[in-house]
N, C-alpha and C positions, 0 to 999 in steps of 0.2 A: 441480421437475424440469429436468434438463441440456439444453441444446440439443446437437445433434451437434457443433457448433463447440467446445462447451465439453469434450466428450469426447474430442475428437481433441486438444486442446490439454492435457488432463490428463496424456497421455503424456509431455509435454515439460516435466513439472513438475521431474524429476530433472535434465533438462538445464538447466534455469533456475539451479539450485542453485550451481553454480560461479561464473557470472557474478554472483549476490548476493554470494556471498563475497569478490569482488573490491573491494567497497565497506568501507572500513577501518571505520566505524561498526557496520555490520552485523557484522563480525566481532568488535570489542568487545562489542556485546550478546549474543553468542553466538546470533545469529539463525539458524534453519534453518528449513525448510519441511517439512510432513508431509501426506502424502495421506490424505484421507478420501473414499474412492470417487473421483468425479470433481472435488471441491472440494479447497481447500488451507487449511491450517493454518499461521499463524506460531506461531514456539516461540522465546520467549527464556530461554535457561538461566540458572538463577540464579548470581549470583556477588556476592562480598562488594562488588566495586566497584560495583554497581549501586545500592547503599544510599544513598537521599538523605536520610533522617533516621536519624542513628545512635541515637538516643534509643529511638525505637520500632520499629527495624530495618525500614523500610518502604522499598521502592524507590523510586527518584527518579521524580517524574511525567513528567520528559523522556524515560525510557527507555521508558514506557510508550506515551508519543505517538511515539515513533520505531518501537516494535514495530507498532502500529497503522498506521502510515503505510506503513511497508515490506510489511505484510501487503497493505494495499490496493492497492500498485502492482503487487506479485506477482499478486493477483487479474486485475487489469485485464491484465496481460501474458500471462496464459493464454487472453484471449479473442481469438480469432483476428483481430477488426477491430482491435485494438491493434498499430500497427507499431513505435513507438519508446516509450521510457520516458515515460509521461506527467508532465506538470508539475503540482505541486501548485499549485492556485490558493489554496485555504483549507482550513483544517482546524479544526472546533470538538471539543475534548475535554471531556467530563463525568467527574470523578473520582468515583467511586462510594462507594469504601470502600479502606481501606489494602491495600496490596499486600504480602504477606509475602515470606518468605524460601524460595519454592519456584519452580519454572518457571512462567512466564507465556505463557499461549496467546491468539490472536487469530484470529478468523473475520470474514472481510469479505464482505459482500453487496452487489453492485451493484443499486443502486434505479433508475438512469437511465443509458442508454450511448447517446449520440448520435454524431453525426460528429464534433463537435467538444469536447466535454464529457461528463464522466461524473460521476456522484453515487455514493459509496460509503458505507455504514453499516459500522462495526466495532465489534466487542465483545471486550473483553479480559478473560479469566477464568484462575483459577489451578485449583483444584480441579472446582469445579463450573460448566458452562457457564450454568446457569441463575441464578448468583452472580456476575455480571460486577463486575471492580474498576474498570472504565472503559469507557466507549462515544464513540465518535467519529464525526462525520459529515464526509467529506471531498469537495472538488470538485476534479477534475483537467481540465486542458487536455489534449487528445488530439494527437497528431500529425495533420496534414493533408495532407501529402505523403509519399510512400515513403520509407523509409530510404535515405540516401546521394543523395537528390534534391537538386539545386541550385536548383530552381524557388522563388522567393520565395513565400511564404505569401500574400502579397496582392500584387495590381498596382496601382500609383498610376493614378488616374482621369486619363486623358490630356486630356480637357476642360478638367478644371479646372486642371491645369498650363499649358495654352495660354491660358486667360483670366486668369492673374495677370500683373500688369505685371512 
């Protein structure tokens, strides 16, 4: 079930795509966003340049990882509480099966969204969402100050500074 914030943000998905396409690697991947109600699905269009193993004609694992990370970032950006592009702290990818020569899709689920960090689970699939080709868990650092603010993220402890020789 989606929250009212997510429903409002879903209207901005179409507005987000031009900004995403400013990222050169996203353009190289053929990355686009699809709407599924109030949710988003990341799509990586198949291209021969994305093949990592020419013997079995499988997609490169790095392209799958990038698809899942971009989808997670876009999911966080649709949430009203996210002000700036989240910074990736860590991502763990599980490659489950070979990804073939068709378009690949990814769906992200936010498992925790706090004031400073967010955890996201992402599944990448091709023909059947119930048969993922890869899964990932990603951790993001969220902006703590409004966009454009020059306020430092943390202030030094003045007592500590006075006590040092």
